[in-house]
Every structure is written in C-alpha cells, then in structure tokens.
C-alpha positions in Angstrom: -13.5 13.6 8.4 -10.6 13.8 5.4 -8.6 16.6 7.0 -8.4 15.1 10.2 -6.6 12.0 8.5 -4.2 14.4 7.1 -3.5 16.5 10.2 -2.9 12.8 11.8 -0.9 10.8 9.5 2.3 12.2 10.8 1.5 11.5 14.3 2.9 8.4 15.9 1.1 5.5 17.1 -0.1 6.0 20.9 -1.2 9.9 19.4 -3.3 8.1 16.6 -4.4 6.4 19.2 -6.6 9.6 21.1 -7.8 9.8 18.0 -11.8 9.1 16.9 -11.2 5.2 16.0 -12.0 5.5 12.6 -9.6 8.1 11.8 -6.6 6.6 13.6 -7.2 3.2 11.5 -7.1 5.0 8.2 -3.9 6.9 9.6 -2.4 3.2 10.8 -3.4 1.8 7.3 -1.9 4.9 5.4 1.2 4.9 7.5 1.8 0.6 7.1 1.2 1.2 3.2 3.8 4.2 3.0 6.5 5.6 3.9 6.6 9.1 5.5 9.5 9.7 2.7 7.0 9.8 0.2 4.4 11.9 1.6 3.9 15.2 -0.1 2.0 18.1 0.8 -0.8 19.2 -2.3 -1.8 22.6 -2.1 -6.2 22.7 -2.5 -5.7 24.6 -5.8 -3.9 21.3 -7.6 -6.5 19.1 -5.9 -9.6 18.2 -8.3 -11.8 17.1 -6.0 -11.9 20.7 -4.2 -12.6 22.8 -7.7 -16.5 21.2 -6.6 -16.8 23.0 -3.4 -14.5 26.5 -4.9 -18.0 26.2 -7.1 -16.9 25.0 -10.3 -19.7 23.7 -12.6 -19.0 20.4 -13.9 -18.9 21.2 -17.7 -16.1 24.0 -17.0 -14.1 21.1 -15.4 -12.1 20.5 -19.0 -11.1 24.0 -19.2 -8.9 24.2 -15.7 -5.7 23.5 -15.5 -4.6 21.3 -12.7 
C-alpha cells in the first residue's frame, strides 16, 4: 500500500481520483500538508523500516549506519 502512495504523490487531483479511495485520500492529505519542493527520494538503503524486510535482526539494528 505504501508504495502506491509513494508512486501517486506527484499525481494531480484528477489522476489521484482514479486510484483506490484509501490511496487517493492519503495522497490528498500529503499534498495538502506539504509542498512538492520539499519532497525528496529516499533510497531504500536509507529507510530504517526496510532493514527488517531485508532480513536485519532486531539486535543488530544499533550497528547499522543509516
């Protein structure tokens, strides 16, 4: 679900209306609360939540440089 939101954030209002209602509502909220000039791409290697999906164990988290 998050990936859909990330892919849709830059869409205009009309195109966001064509995605699932939950995704469209999330995107509208993001667009309302922030400016596109503030948006930046975050590589997956810099996202702590992605460490778990790559097999990182909880006790090894403090050793990771993010």
